[in-house]
C-alpha positions in Angstrom: -92.0 -16.4 -180.3 -89.1 -13.9 -181.0 -86.0 -14.0 -178.7 -87.2 -14.9 -175.2 -85.0 -14.4 -172.1 -85.1 -17.6 -169.9 -83.6 -18.0 -166.4 -82.8 -21.5 -165.2 -82.1 -22.1 -161.5 -80.7 -25.6 -160.5 -78.0 -26.6 -158.1 -76.8 -29.3 -160.6 -74.4 -27.8 -163.2 -75.0 -30.8 -165.5 -78.7 -30.2 -165.5 -78.2 -26.5 -166.3 -75.9 -27.4 -169.2 -78.4 -29.8 -170.7 -81.3 -27.5 -170.2 -79.4 -24.6 -171.8 -78.6 -26.7 -174.8 -82.2 -27.8 -175.2 -83.5 -24.3 -174.9 -81.0 -22.7 -177.3 -81.8 -25.5 -179.8 -85.5 -25.0 -179.5 -85.3 -21.2 -179.5 -82.5 -20.2 -181.8 -82.5 -16.6 -180.6 -83.2 -17.3 -177.0 -81.0 -15.8 -174.2 -80.5 -18.3 -171.4 -79.2 -17.3 -167.9 -78.3 -19.9 -165.3 -77.9 -19.9 -161.6 -76.7 -22.6 -159.2 -78.7 -21.5 -156.2 -81.7 -19.4 -155.2 -79.9 -16.3 -154.1 -78.0 -16.0 -157.4 -81.2 -16.7 -159.3 -83.0 -13.9 -157.6 -80.2 -11.4 -158.3 -80.2 -12.5 -162.0 -83.9 -12.1 -162.2 -83.8 -8.6 -160.9 -80.9 -7.7 -163.3 -82.2 -9.3 -166.5 -86.0 -9.3 -166.2 -86.5 -12.7 -167.9 -89.6 -13.8 -169.7 -89.8 -17.2 -167.9 -88.1 -18.7 -164.9 -87.4 -22.5 -164.7 -86.9 -23.5 -161.1 -85.7 -26.7 -159.4 -87.3 -27.5 -156.0 -84.5 -29.4 -154.1 -81.6 -26.9 -153.7 -79.2 -26.1 -150.8 -80.0 -22.9 -148.8 -83.2 -21.8 -150.3 -85.4 -24.5 -151.8 -87.5 -23.9 -154.9 -90.7 -23.1 -153.0 -89.0 -20.4 -150.9 -87.2 -19.0 -154.0 -90.6 -18.8 -155.8 -92.2 -17.0 -152.9 -89.4 -14.4 -152.8 -89.6 -13.9 -156.5 -93.4 -13.3 -156.3 -92.8 -10.9 -153.4 -90.7 -8.6 -155.5 -93.0 -6.0 -157.3 -90.7 -6.1 -160.4 -90.7 -9.9 -160.6 -94.2 -10.9 -159.5 -95.5 -11.0 -163.1 -92.8 -13.3 -164.4 -94.2 -16.8 -164.9 -92.4 -19.6 -162.9 -92.3 -23.2 -164.0 -91.1 -25.9 -161.5 -88.9 -28.6 -162.9 -88.2 -31.3 -160.3 -87.5 -35.0 -159.9 -89.7 -35.2 -156.7 -92.7 -37.5 -156.8 -95.5 -35.4 -158.4 -98.1 -36.0 -155.7 -100.9 -33.4 -155.2 -99.3 -32.0 -152.1 -96.1 -30.9 -154.0 -98.3 -29.4 -156.8 -100.4 -27.5 -154.2 -97.3 -26.2 -152.5 -96.0 -25.0 -155.9 -99.2 -23.2 -156.8 -99.4 -21.7 -153.3 -95.9 -20.4 -153.7 -97.0 -18.6 -156.8 -95.9 -20.9 -159.6 -97.8 -21.0 -162.9 -96.8 -24.6 -164.0 -95.2 -27.8 -162.6 -93.2 -30.3 -164.7 -91.6 -33.5 -163.4 -88.2 -34.8 -164.4 -87.6 -36.4 -166.8 -89.8 -34.0 -168.7 -91.0 -34.0 -172.3 -89.0 -31.4 -174.2 -92.1 -30.5 -176.4 -94.2 -30.0 -173.3 -91.5 -27.8 -171.7 -91.3 -25.7 -174.9 -95.1 -25.4 -175.0 -95.1 -24.2 -171.3 -92.4 -21.6 -172.0 -94.3 -20.3 -175.0 -97.5 -20.1 -173.0 -95.7 -18.4 -170.0 -94.1 -15.8 -172.4 -97.4 -15.0 -173.9 -98.9 -14.5 -170.4 -96.1 -12.0 -169.5 -96.6 -10.2 -172.8 -100.4 -9.8 -172.1 -99.5 -8.5 -168.6 -97.1 -6.0 -170.1 -99.8 -4.8 -172.5 -102.2 -4.4 -169.6 -99.5 -2.3 -167.8 -99.1 -0.1 -170.8 -102.9 0.4 -171.0 -103.0 1.2 -167.3 -100.2 3.8 -167.7 -102.1 5.3 -170.7 -105.3 5.5 -168.5 -103.3 7.3 -165.8 -102.1 9.8 -168.4 -105.7 10.4 -169.4 -106.6 10.9 -165.8 -103.8 13.4 -165.4 -105.0 15.3 -168.4 -108.5 15.4 -167.1 -107.2 16.6 -163.7 -105.4 19.5 -165.4 -108.7 20.4 -167.2 -110.6 20.3 -163.9 -107.9 22.5 -162.3 -108.3 25.0 -165.1 -112.1 25.0 -164.6 -111.5 25.6 -160.9 -109.1 28.5 -161.7 -111.8 30.0 -164.0 -114.4 29.6 -161.2 -112.1 31.4 -158.8 -111.6 34.2 -161.3 -115.4 34.5 -161.6 -115.7 34.6 -157.8 -113.1 37.3 -157.8 -115.2 39.3 -160.3 -118.2 38.8 -158.1 -116.3 40.0 -155.1 -115.3 43.1 -157.0 -118.9 43.6 -158.0 -120.0 43.4 -154.3 -117.2 45.8 -153.4 -118.6 48.2 -156.1 -122.0 47.7 -154.5 -120.7 48.7 -151.1 -119.1 51.7 -152.8 -122.5 52.6 -154.3 -124.0 52.4 -150.8 -121.3 54.9 -149.6 -122.3 57.1 -152.5 -125.9 56.9 -151.3 -124.6 58.4 -148.0 -123.2 61.4 -149.8 -126.5 61.8 -151.6 -128.4 61.9 -148.3 -126.1 64.6 -147.1 -126.7 66.7 -150.2 -130.5 66.3 -149.8 -130.3 68.3 -146.5 -129.5 71.5 -148.5 -132.8 71.8 -150.2 -136.2 70.5 -148.9 -137.7 70.1 -152.4 -134.8 68.1 -153.6 -135.0 66.0 -150.5 -138.7 65.2 -151.0 -138.2 64.2 -154.6 -135.3 62.0 -153.6 -137.3 60.4 -150.8 -140.2 59.6 -153.2 -137.7 58.2 -155.7 -136.0 56.1 -153.0 -139.4 54.8 -151.8 -140.5 53.8 -155.2 -137.3 51.9 -156.0 -137.2 50.2 -152.6 -140.8 49.2 -152.8 -140.2 47.6 -156.2 -137.3 45.7 -154.9 -137.6 42.0 -153.9 -135.3 42.5 -150.9 -136.3 44.2 -147.7 -134.9 47.7 -147.3 -134.9 49.0 -143.7 -133.5 52.2 -142.2 -132.7 52.4 -138.5 -132.0 55.6 -136.6 -129.2 56.0 -134.0 -131.5 54.8 -131.2 -132.3 51.6 -133.1 -135.8 52.6 -134.0 -137.1 51.8 -137.5 -137.3 54.9 -139.7 -138.1 53.2 -143.1 -139.7 49.9 -143.9 -140.4 49.0 -147.6 -143.1 46.7 -149.1 -140.7 43.8 -149.4 -140.1 44.0 -145.6 -143.8 43.9 -145.0 -144.1 40.7 -147.1 -140.9 39.2 -145.6 -141.5 39.9 -141.8 -145.3 40.3 -141.6 -145.4 43.7 -140.0 -147.0 46.7 -141.8 -145.0 49.9 -142.1 -147.2 51.5 -139.5 -146.6 48.6 -137.0 -142.8 48.8 -137.6 -142.4 52.6 -137.5 -140.4 53.7 -134.4 -140.2 50.2 -133.0 -136.8 49.0 -131.9 -135.3 46.5 -134.4 -134.4 43.9 -131.9 -138.1 43.8 -130.6 -139.3 42.7 -134.0 -136.9 40.7 -136.2 -133.7 40.1 -134.2 -133.5 36.5 -132.7 -132.7 36.3 -129.0 -129.3 34.8 -129.7 -128.2 38.0 -131.4 -129.5 40.5 -128.8 -126.2 41.0 -127.0 -124.3 41.5 -130.2 -127.0 43.9 -131.5 -126.8 46.1 -128.3 -123.0 46.1 -128.4 -123.0 47.1 -132.0 -125.5 49.9 -131.5 -123.4 51.6 -128.8 -120.4 51.8 -131.2 -122.6 52.9 -134.1 -124.3 55.7 -132.1 -120.9 57.3 -131.2 -118.9 56.8 -134.4 -121.3 55.7 -137.1 -119.1 52.6 -137.5 -119.3 49.0 -136.5 -118.1 45.5 -137.4 -121.2 44.8 -139.4 -121.1 48.0 -141.6 -120.0 47.3 -145.1 -120.1 43.5 -144.8 -122.3 40.9 -146.4 -123.5 38.5 -143.7 -125.6 35.4 -143.4 -127.8 35.5 -140.3 -131.3 34.4 -139.1 -134.3 36.7 -138.6 -137.8 36.4 -137.0 -141.2 36.7 -138.7 -144.2 38.1 -137.0 -145.4 34.5 -136.3 -142.1 33.7 -134.5 -140.6 31.6 -137.3 -136.8 31.9 -137.6 -135.5 31.9 -141.2 -132.1 32.5 -142.9 -131.3 35.9 -144.4 -128.5 37.7 -146.1 -127.8 41.2 -144.7 -125.8 44.1 -146.1 -125.5 47.3 -143.9 -124.4 50.8 -144.7 -124.2 53.9 -142.5 -125.8 57.2 -143.4 -125.2 60.6 -141.6 -128.3 62.8 -141.6 -127.3 66.1 -140.0 -125.6 65.3 -136.7 -127.0 61.8 -136.4 -126.0 58.5 -137.9 -128.6 56.2 -139.6 -128.1 52.6 -140.8 -129.6 51.2 -144.0 -130.0 47.5 -144.3 -130.8 45.4 -147.3 -132.2 42.0 -146.2 -132.7 39.1 -148.6 -134.6 35.9 -147.7 -132.3 33.0 -148.6 -134.5 30.2 -147.5 -135.0 28.7 -151.0 -131.3 29.1 -151.7 -130.4 27.2 -148.6 -132.9 24.5 -149.5 -131.3 24.2 -153.0 -127.9 24.0 -151.4 -129.0 21.2 -149.1 -130.7 19.4 -152.0 -127.5 19.7 -154.1 -125.4 18.2 -151.3 -127.9 15.4 -150.8 -127.9 14.7 -154.6 -124.1 14.6 -154.5 -124.1 12.1 -151.7 -126.6 9.9 -153.5 -124.5 10.1 -156.7 -121.4 9.0 -154.8 -123.2 6.1 -153.3 -124.5 5.1 -156.7 -121.0 5.0 -158.0 -119.7 2.9 -155.2 -122.7 0.6 -154.8 -121.9 -1.7 -157.8 -118.2 -2.4 -156.8 -119.2 -2.8 -153.1 -121.9 -5.3 -154.0 -119.6 -7.3 -156.2 -116.9 -7.6 -153.5 -119.3 -8.3 -150.6 -121.2 -10.9 -152.6 -117.9 -12.6 -153.4 -117.2 -12.6 -149.6 -120.6 -14.0 -148.7 -120.7 -16.7 -151.4 -118.2 -19.0 -149.7 -119.9 -18.5 -146.3 -123.3 -19.6 -147.7 -121.9 -22.5 -149.6 -119.8 -23.7 -146.7 -122.8 -23.7 -144.3 -124.8 -26.0 -146.6 -121.8 -28.4 -146.7 -121.3 -28.2 -143.0 -125.0 -28.9 -142.4 -124.7 -32.1 -144.4 -121.6 -33.2 -142.5 -122.6 -32.2 -138.9 -125.9 -33.4 -137.5 -125.4 -32.4 -133.9 -128.3 -30.1 -132.8 -126.1 -27.4 -131.1 -123.7 -27.3 -134.1 -126.6 -27.2 -136.5 -128.0 -24.2 -134.6 -124.6 -22.4 -134.9 -124.5 -23.1 -138.6 -128.0 -21.6 -139.0 -126.8 -18.5 -137.2 -123.9 -18.2 -139.7 -126.3 -18.7 -142.6 -128.8 -16.2 -141.3 -126.0 -13.6 -140.8 -124.7 -14.1 -144.3 -128.2 -13.8 -145.8 -128.7 -10.6 -143.8 -125.5 -9.2 -145.3 -126.7 -10.2 -148.8 -130.0 -8.4 -148.1 -128.2 -5.2 -147.1 -126.2 -5.4 -150.3 -129.5 -5.7 -152.2 -130.9 -2.7 -150.3 -127.9 -0.6 -151.2 -128.3 -1.5 -154.9 -132.0 -0.9 -154.7 -131.4 2.6 -153.4 -128.4 3.5 -155.5 -129.5 2.1 -158.9 -133.2 1.6 -158.6 -134.8 -1.7 -159.5 -136.0 -3.1 -162.8 -139.4 -4.4 -161.9 -141.2 -7.0 -164.0 -144.7 -5.6 -164.5 -147.2 -8.1 -163.2 -150.5 -7.8 -161.4 -150.2 -8.2 -157.6 -153.2 -8.9 -155.3 -153.0 -6.6 -152.2 -154.9 -9.1 -150.0 -152.2 -11.7 -150.4 -149.6 -9.1 -149.3 -151.7 -8.2 -146.3 -152.2 -11.9 -145.4 -148.4 -12.5 -145.4 -147.8 -9.3 -143.3 -150.5 -10.1 -140.8 -149.0 -13.6 -140.3 -145.5 -12.2 -139.8 -146.7 -9.5 -137.3 -148.8 -11.9 -135.3 -146.0 -14.5 -135.0 -143.0 -12.3 -134.5 -144.1 -8.9 -133.1 -144.5 -8.3 -129.3 -147.9 -9.1 -128.0 -148.1 -5.6 -126.6 -148.6 -4.3 -130.1 -152.3 -4.4 -131.2 -152.7 -4.9 -134.9 -155.6 -3.6 -137.0 -155.9 -4.7 -140.7 -158.4 -3.1 -143.1 -158.9 -3.7 -146.8 -161.9 -3.0 -149.1 -164.0 -5.9 -150.1 -162.6 -5.8 -153.7 -159.2 -4.1 -153.6 -157.7 -3.3 -157.0 -154.7 -5.1 -158.2 -151.4 -3.2 -158.4 -148.7 -3.3 -161.1 -145.4 -4.3 -159.7 -143.3 -7.0 -158.1 -144.8 -8.8 -155.1 -141.4 -9.5 -153.4 -140.4 -5.9 -153.5 -143.8 -4.6 -152.4 -143.7 -7.1 -149.5 -140.3 -5.6 -148.6 -141.8 -2.1 -148.5 -144.6 -3.1 -146.1 -142.2 -5.2 -144.0 -139.7 -2.3 -143.6 -142.5 0.2 -142.7 -144.0 -2.3 -140.1 -140.6 -3.0 -138.6 -139.9 0.7 -138.2 -143.4 1.0 -136.5 -142.5 -1.9 -134.2 -139.2 -0.3 -133.2 -141.0 3.0 -132.5 -143.3 1.3 -129.9 -140.9 -0.4 -127.4 -143.7 -0.4 -124.8 -146.4 -1.5 -127.1 -149.1 0.4 -128.9 -151.4 0.2 -131.9 -150.4 -0.6 -135.5 -152.8 0.0 -138.4 -152.2 -1.7 -141.8 -154.9 -0.6 -144.3 -155.5 -0.4 -148.0 -157.8 1.8 -150.1 -158.8 2.2 -153.7 -158.3 5.8 -155.0 -158.9 7.5 -158.3 -157.0 10.9 -158.5 -157.9 13.6 -160.9 -155.5 16.2 -162.4 -156.0 18.7 -159.6 -155.3 16.1 -156.9 -152.3 14.7 -158.8 -150.8 18.2 -159.1 -150.4 18.4 -155.4 -147.6 15.8 -155.4 -144.5 16.2 -157.5 -144.2 13.6 -160.2 -147.7 12.2 -159.6 -150.1 11.4 -162.5 -153.8 11.3 -162.5 -155.3 7.8 -162.5 -156.2 4.8 -160.3 -154.0 4.0 -157.3 -154.1 1.7 -154.3 -153.0 3.4 -151.1 -151.3 1.3 -148.5 -151.2 2.9 -145.0 -149.0 1.9 -142.1 -149.7 4.0 -139.0 -148.4 3.6 -135.4 -148.9 5.2 -132.1 -145.1 5.3 -131.3 -142.5 7.9 -130.4 -142.8 9.8 -133.7 -140.1 11.7 -135.6 -138.7 15.1 -134.8 -139.6 17.9 -137.3 -135.9 18.6 -138.1 -135.3 14.9 -138.9 -138.4 14.0 -141.0 -136.9 15.6 -144.1 -133.9 13.2 -143.9 -135.5 9.9 -143.2 -135.3 8.7 -146.8 -131.5 9.6 -147.0 -129.2 6.6 -147.2 -127.6 5.6 -143.9 -129.7 8.1 -141.9 -131.4 6.5 -139.0 -133.2 7.8 -135.9 -132.4 4.6 -134.0 -129.6 4.1 -131.5 -126.1 3.3 -132.8 -126.0 -0.4 -133.8 -129.7 -0.7 -134.0 -130.2 0.1 -137.7 -128.4 0.3 -141.0 -130.2 3.5 -142.3 -131.1 1.7 -145.6 -134.6 0.6 -144.9 -136.5 3.7 -145.9 -134.1 4.6 -148.7 -134.8 1.1 -150.1 -138.5 1.8 -149.7 -138.2 5.0 -151.7 -136.2 3.3 -154.4 -138.7 0.5 -154.8 -141.7 2.9 -154.8 -140.2 5.2 -157.4 -139.4 2.2 -159.7 -143.1 1.3 -159.4 -144.1 4.8 -160.6 -145.6 5.5 -157.2 -144.9 7.9 -154.4 -145.0 8.0 -150.6 -146.0 10.6 -148.0 -145.2 10.7 -144.3 -146.8 12.5 -141.3 -145.5 12.4 -137.8 -145.9 14.1 -134.4 -143.5 13.5 -131.5 -145.0 11.1 -128.9 -148.2 10.7 -131.0 -147.1 8.4 -133.8 -146.2 8.2 -137.5 -148.2 7.5 -140.6 -146.7 6.4 -144.0 -149.0 6.3 -147.1 -147.7 4.5 -150.2 -149.5 5.1 -153.5 -149.0 2.4 -156.2 -150.6 2.6 -159.7 -153.6 0.2 -160.0 -154.0 -2.3 -162.8 -157.0 -2.8 -165.0 -156.1 -6.5 -165.3 -157.1 -9.3 -162.9 -154.2 -11.0 -161.1 -154.0 -14.7 -161.6 -154.7 -17.0 -158.6 -151.5 -18.0 -156.8 -150.2 -21.5 -157.7 -149.0 -23.8 -155.0 -145.2 -24.2 -155.1 -143.7 -27.6 -155.5 -140.4 -28.1 -153.7 -138.1 -30.6 -155.4 -134.4 -31.4 -155.1 -132.4 -31.1 -158.3 -131.2 -34.5 -159.7 -127.6 -35.5 -158.9 -125.0 -35.5 -161.6 -123.8 -38.7 -163.3 -120.1 -37.8 -163.7 -120.7 -35.0 -166.3 -117.6 -32.8 -166.6 -118.1 -29.1 -165.7 -115.6 -26.3 -166.5 -115.7 -24.0 -163.5 -114.0 -20.5 -163.7 -113.7 -17.9 -160.9 -110.8 -15.7 -159.9 -111.9 -15.9 -156.2 -110.0 -19.0 -154.9 -112.4 -19.7 -151.9 -115.4 -19.6 -154.2 -113.6 -21.9 -156.7 -112.7 -24.4 -154.1 -116.1 -24.6 -152.3 -118.0 -24.7 -155.6 -115.8 -27.5 -156.8 -116.4 -29.5 -153.6 -120.2 -29.1 -153.8 -120.2 -30.2 -157.5 -118.0 -33.3 -156.8 -120.2 -34.3 -153.8 -123.3 -34.1 -156.0 -122.0 -36.4 -158.8 -120.2 -34.1 -161.2 -116.6 -34.0 -162.4 -114.9 -30.6 -162.3 -112.2 -28.9 -164.3 -111.2 -25.5 -162.8 -109.6 -22.3 -164.1 -108.7 -19.0 -162.4 -109.3 -16.6 -165.3 -110.6 -16.4 -168.8 -107.4 -17.1 -170.6 -106.7 -20.3 -168.6 -110.3 -21.4 -169.0 -110.2 -21.0 -172.8 -107.1 -23.1 -172.9 -108.8 -25.8 -170.7 -111.9 -25.7 -172.9 -109.8 -26.2 -176.1 -108.1 -29.2 -174.6 -111.2 -30.9 -173.2 -114.1 -29.5 -175.4 -115.4 -33.0 -176.3 -115.7 -34.1 -172.6 -117.1 -30.7 -171.1 -120.9 -30.7 -170.8 -121.3 -27.3 -169.0 -119.4 -24.1 -168.4 -119.9 -22.0 -165.2 -117.9 -18.8 -165.2 -117.7 -15.6 -163.1 -118.6 -12.4 -164.9 -115.9 -10.0 -163.4 -112.3 -11.4 -163.8 -109.0 -9.8 -164.5 -107.8 -10.1 -168.1 -110.5 -11.9 -170.1 -113.8 -11.4 -168.2 -116.8 -13.7 -168.3 -118.5 -11.9 -171.3 -115.3 -12.2 -173.3 -115.0 -15.9 -172.4 -118.6 -16.6 -173.5 -118.0 -14.9 -176.8 -114.8 -16.9 -177.4 -116.5 -20.2 -176.5 -119.5 -19.4 -178.7 -117.1 -19.1 -181.7 -116.1 -22.7 -181.0 -119.4 -24.3 -179.9 -122.8 -22.5 -180.0 -124.6 -25.3 -178.1 -122.6 -25.9 -175.0 -124.7 -24.7 -171.9 -123.1 -21.7 -170.1 -124.0 -20.3 -166.7 -122.7 -16.8 -165.6 -122.2 -16.1 -161.9 -122.1 -12.4 -160.8 -121.9 -10.3 -157.7 -123.6 -7.4 -159.4 -127.3 -6.8 -159.1 -128.2 -5.0 -162.4 -131.1 -6.6 -164.2 -129.9 -5.0 -167.4 -126.8 -7.2 -167.2 -129.0 -10.3 -167.1 -130.8 -9.3 -170.3 -127.6 -8.4 -172.1 -125.9 -11.7 -171.2 -129.0 -13.7 -172.1 -128.7 -12.2 -175.6 -125.1 -13.4 -175.8 -126.2 -17.0 -175.5 -125.9 -18.0 -171.9 -128.4 -20.4 -170.2 -128.6 -18.8 -166.8 -127.4 -16.0 -164.5 -126.6 -17.2 -160.9 -126.4 -14.2 -158.6 -123.9 -14.2 -155.7 -124.1 -15.1 -152.9 -125.7 -18.5 -153.8 -126.0 -21.7 -151.8 -125.8 -25.3 -152.9 -129.5 -25.7 -153.8 -129.5 -22.6 -156.1 -126.3 -23.8 -157.8 -127.7 -27.3 -158.4 -131.0 -25.9 -159.6 -129.3 -23.6 -162.1 -127.2 -26.6 -163.4 -130.4 -28.7 -163.8 -132.2 -25.9 -165.7 -129.2 -25.2 -167.9 -128.5 -28.8 -168.9 -132.3 -29.3 -169.6 -132.5 -26.1 -171.7 -135.2 -26.4 -174.4 
């Protein structure tokens, strides 16, 4: 063990003398510090940083429980293991108080010396592991700092590139000034002027950007071919017309008139020599974004302005798509951790409601419990929707019968939707089966129907239909990512309020909703999109304000025949017969409630708060333990590491993993490591007992 540093705190000097002698005898190189009260002990702990603290409970001033709490409240001391040594009666209440105060162990006087030595060795090992973890964390922070420096250098390089681009634009503006000088020279000779004009016209017509010349009155003097394509006016239609009559939006009219007055008198203006982003008008009246660069040209005694106009519609769309993709990437990164934490929060609620339902039979209280249970399940569903959108879904490929999906939807709509909504259901006589997961496809149709219901607060018509389609290569090329083949088209159409044109492109974004605040999560349609993409399908939407919305979902059809549905048989899992279960979870509420459920249903339970403790418990009780249930994500040794360690000792013991993450790949990976079941959080009593029954009857 090396030379451990041990701090003993006891108000009895004789006890300290005996304890110090025992410790120095057991650990020849140990350093033992002693303190006669809690205040002195805390000071010594801060000064010496011991490996283990041995603490008496009954002391004047601060008792042992309060001293332990103060030690754990100090950031420098919270990792030091504390072992209570007391002559108090070792009833469960004292042990619970000790653990709640933060102690790692509890020994009663008179104690067995060997047991004390074993506890000290174990506590010292725990502190050593924690110190190693701290070193690893500091190393990780160093790596993060190095990467930050690299990113800062990349940012600096980017700024240098932007500076070069700025200088290039400045040079371009200088070139435009040079063009002004060239125009002045062209006045001296008519032949040279005609040749220059022909050359200018050829170059400008070959350009992709619109080149427009405006005289001092604002009339159009030159209009190249790109301007014809961009704005829709021919050169003849544009010649002599005032610029603001054709392409300047009404919102810029006052600025345009003000700038023209300055330009006519001085040939200058705020817009001259600048690169600006504005909007312009096409002949049809559509407004679109442009990039404008202006230069002034003096022809004789009059000033002219030459403008280069670039249509940046596609660039703006790409920028919007990039921002949207970055938002989606951020959500994907956060979704896993958020789901884990929320599922850990929801698990105790769902387990507690099932226990309360057994204890409380009063009708009103039972209704309140149902409300809590429903709210918790709704939260779990929202977590599932976030994961569906952010990570996609790993769908088992089976044949699904559309008529069964429609039967379920028709029943839900007729039983729960307002009577003012008239439902029409239409399916072909022999609809093709689709390849996918029936639960997720049911969720797609339900989300679309619920949105249709909310869009018709005063009633209306709702159409739910299906159609067999076979698309050729030409039809498939009309939709990005679409392949030729057989599809089943599901259509959900309503006669509701519709969606505004400026919002319809955002409806599949996460957390975007057209509903009033508090009326929607903004995850329904993003989940729909995630499910459809995972099924290799696609979705289209058409909507007109106050006339309704139509969603069409295309799912690949199957050449196989779906099996007939089998009637489900509900059965209650058998109760335990005193079998000992090792239960591990770092979330104390989950650990306590799960323990209570297991004991109420006939099982004995041995608990641990992390992988290291669990492995020690298993080693001590391996012959009696019949099943291991462990959380996946825990500090120190996680669930996967614990499974691997147990499998080295016993390859047959049944193991169940509980997890708040939703990745299907995790399930496949863990099953390959030798577990007998994956229980997803949040779970209730029935799911827990069913998982235990299946694991203990593993074939």
